[in-house]
N, C-alpha and C positions, 0 to 999 in steps of 0.2 A: 217279645213274647208276653211280657207282663201286661202290656196294653191289651193284647187280644184276649188273654185269659180274663182280665178284669171285665171287659165288656160282654164277653160270652156268658160269664156268670151272671151279670146283671140282666142280660136278655133272658136267660133261663129262669131266673127268679121272677121276672115280670110275666113270663108266659104262665108260670105256675099260679101266680096270683090271679091273672085274668081267667085261667081255666077253672078257677073255683067260684066264679060268679054265677048268679042265678040265671034262669032262662030269659028274664026280662032284660038282662044286660048282654045277651049273646051278640046282638047286632053291633053294639058299641065295642065289645071286646074283639069281635072279628075285624072291625075296622082298624083297631089299634094293632092287632097282630099283623095286619098287612102293611101298616105304616111304619111301625117300630123297626123291623129288620133293616129296610133300606136306609132309614135315618141313622141307625147305629153303624151300619157299614160305612156310610159317608163320613160320619164323625170319626170313626177309627182311621179311615184313609186320610182325613184332614190332619189328625193328630200325628200319624206316621210321617206325613210329608213335612209338616212344620218341624217335627222333631229331627228329621233328617237335615233340614235346612239349618237348624240351630246347632246341630252337632258338628260344628266346624271351629277349629282353633284359630284365633286371630294371627295375622302375620306379625313379624317383628317390626320394629320401628327404629328410626335413626334419632337417637337422643340429642345429638349435636344440632341437627337441623331443627328439631322441635324447640330446643333452647334458643336458637337464633330467632326463629319466628315468634316465639313467645316473648322474648325480650323486646323485639320490635313492636309487637302488639301492645305491650304494657309500658313501653318507653322506659325500659330498665337496662342496666348494664350487666353483661355476662361476667360475673365475678367468680371467685373460687367457690365451688360448691353448687353453682347455679345449674350446671348440666346434670349432676347427680340428682339434685332435688327435682329437676324437671323430669328426669327419667322415672323417678319414684311416683310423681304425679301422673304421668302418662300411663304407667303400668297400672296404677289404681283406677284410672279412668277407663282403661281398656277392659279391666275386670268388670266394670259396671255397664259400659256402653257397647260392648261387642255385640255381634249378631245374637239376638234372643235376649240380650240383657243379662242380668245376674240371675242364675238359675238355682243356686244351692238351697234357697229357702222357698222355692215355688211350691204352692199347695194345690195347683191345678195342672192338668195335663196340657202340653206334653212334658213340661219341666218336672212334674211330679214323678214321672217314670224314667227320667234320664239320670244316668250316673257318671258317664265318662267326663262330660264337661264340668259338672259340679266338682268332681275330684280334681280336675285340672284347675278349677278356680281356687280350691283349697291350697294347692301347691303354690299358686301365685300369691295368694293371701299370706302364706307363711313367710315368703321372702319379703313381702311388704312390711310385715310386722317386725321381722328381724332387723331390717335396715332402719326402720323408724326407732326401734329400741337402741340400736347403735348410735343413731343421731342423738337420742335423748341422753344416753349415759356417757358418751365419749366425744363424738365428732363435733358437737356444738358447744362443748365445754373445754376451757383452756386447761383446767386442772381438776383434781378430784373434789376440791372445795368450792368449785364454781357453781353458780345457780343454774338450774335446768332452764332450757328455752321454753317459754310459755306456750308458743304455738306447737312445738314438738310434743310437749306434754299432752296437749289436747288431741293431737293427731294419734299419738300412741294409744291413748285411752279409747278413742273411737274405733281404731282398727282391731282392738281386742274384743269387740262385741262378737258373740257367737255367730259363726258363719251361716247357721241355719235358722237364726231368729227371723221370724216373719211378722211379728206383732209385738209392740211394746218392749223394745223398739224394733222396727224393721232394720235389717242389716244394711240395706242399700242407703237409707237416709243417714245412718251413723257413719258409714264409710265415706259418703259424700261430704259430711261435715269434717271428717279427717282430711279429705283432699283440700277443702277450703282453708283449713289451718295451715296446710303445707304451702298454699298460695300466699297466705299472709307471711309466713316465714320467708318465702322466696322474695317477696317484696322488700323485706327488711335486709336481706342479704346484699341487695344491690343499692341500698340507700346509704350514701356516705354520711348523712346527718343522723342516722339511727345506728349506732354502733353496738347495740345489744343483740343483733342477729349475726352470728358468726358460723363459719364452717372451717374447722381446723384440719387442713389436709396434711396430717402428720403420719409418719410410719406406724406409730403405736396405735393411733386411732383406726387406721386401715386394718392393722393386725387384729384388733379387737372384733371388728365386724367379720373378718374372715374366720375368726374362731367360731362364731355362731354359724357361719356358712358351712364350715367343716363338720360340725356336729349334725347339721341337717342332712348333708350329703352322705355322711357315714351311716345314719339311720336309714335313709332311703336305700342305700346300697345293700344293707343287711336284709331289709324287708323284700327287696326285689330278688335277691339271691335265694331267699327262703321259699320261692315259688315251687321249687322241686323238692323241698324238704331235705333236711340232713341232720345228722347227729353231730353236735359240737361239744368240745371240751369246755367246761365252765372256767373262764378266765377272769371272773369278776373281781377277784382279790389278788390277781397275779401282780408280782412286783413289790409287795409289801407284806412281810411275814407277820406283822402285828395288826394288819387290817381286819376289820370285822364288818358283818352285815346284819341286818335286823333279824332275818330268819334264814335257816340253812336251806341250801338248794343242792340238787343232785350234781355229781361230778360230770355227768354227760347229759346234755340237754337236747331234746328233740325240737328243732325249729322248723316250722312250716307255716306259710301264709295260707289261710283258708282259701279253698278253690274259688268261692264266690267273691273274694276280695282281691284276687290277683290283678284283674284289670283296673280296680280302684287304685291300687298302689302304683300301677304303671302310669296311669294318667296324672296322678298326684305328682309323681317324679317328673313327668314331662312338663307339667305346668310350672313346677318349681325351677326346673332347668331353664325354661323359656324366660321367666322373670329374672332369674339370676344373670343370665347372659346379657339382658338389656341393662341391668343395673351396673354390672361390672364393666361393660363397655363405656358407660358414662363415667364411672369412677376412674377409668384409664385416663381420661382427659383431666379431671380435677386433681388426681394424685400423680400426674405425669412426672413432675420434677422429682418427687420422692422416689418414684419407681426407677427413674433414670439414674439417680444417685446411688441406689442400691443395686443397679444393673439387673433389675427384676422386671422390667417392662415386658420382655419376651415371655416370662413366666406367667404373667397375667393373661397375655394374649393366648397362651397355650390352654389355660383354663377355659377361656371363652370359646376356643375352637372345640374343645371336648364337649362343652355344653351345647354348642350349635349342632353337633353331630346327633344329639338326642332328638332333634326336631325334624329329622328326615321323614319323608312321606311313609305312612304305614299302608302297605299294599294289601295286607290281609284284612278281611271284613271283621275279624274277631282277634283278640289278643290270645295267641296260642301259648300253651303251657307244656310243650314237649319236654322230655327229659334232657339232661345236660348234653348227652351224646345220642339222643333218640332220633327217630325218623323225622318227627315234626320239629319245627322251630320253637324256641322259647324266647319270646320277645322280652320277657322280664330280665333274663340273663344278659341279653344284648344291651338293654338299658343299664343294667347294673355295671356292666363293663365300662361304659362311658362315664357314669356317675362316679365309680371308684377311681378312674383315672383323673377325673377333675378334682376329686377330693385329695388324691395324692399330690397333685400339683398345687393345691391350696396349702397343704401342709408344708411343702417345700418353699412356697412363696412367703409364708409366715416366718420360716427360719431365716430367709434372706432379709426380711424386714427388721428382724431383731439384731442383725449384725450391725456393727458400727460403720 
């Protein structure tokens, strides 16, 4: 509807301008008024068709197969961390190379008028950033006093560029540079002669990454649940009698996601769950020995199963926002259910990893 309103307004403005011309320009203006409407209609149809084609989420991928083919292509050995790093690279490449390319910073139609896929992209980008940060702070370092990996520093900085930046610098080129840094790190992982590239598959490192994951899933769950709006007791300082906060807040807080933002949050959660499912599936291979020792492999598999459930086909043409027990469905609450279950499983998995 935004596309149609935009072009109808443009057409009305053009007609008003042409209508104000002198009699000497009547023939010329009459020709324009006969040509402009069909051209605008054809352009609108073109934009709608291309937008419909681009408005498709990419399929999942097999990180293990990608790692095997990539190692063969680059003549490298699949070492610890190779599969997870490959999954991170493929996830980032999918973000940029999927149908329609990267749309979040488009300044021309149809990307300018699309919001579902751009929000999906932001969810994917969030998980890319979190894993890259975990690599930088924990997984590539043997201890707290260790030096950060040079390629991971570069990748982390590049992925932090504003997702909507289209000029100076364009987000796509910065993210591509981040991917190239990950390829450089991947090469050092498999090089026995270069021992400064490491991936430490330890329980504490996995737990640190899952801590970031849990916070993201918890936030998404709250925002999705707020689609129907509800009054919540303020528990910001619960559990600590001496706790303080900057400014006072009410004891009962009204939480509601704005109506125009409901589908945005839904597709952000869907993109985040898609990316996290791919990354955790890859981590299952690299952290397999640790998970088996903690008897936690099935816990990780359950998280992946809950995340995969969020990727089921959406049969409704729009994201509905019916009441919790209303006549119409509420897609946000369904998504919140799976996200909450995945987050609960992440919390349980972190508890298992901390046990001796």
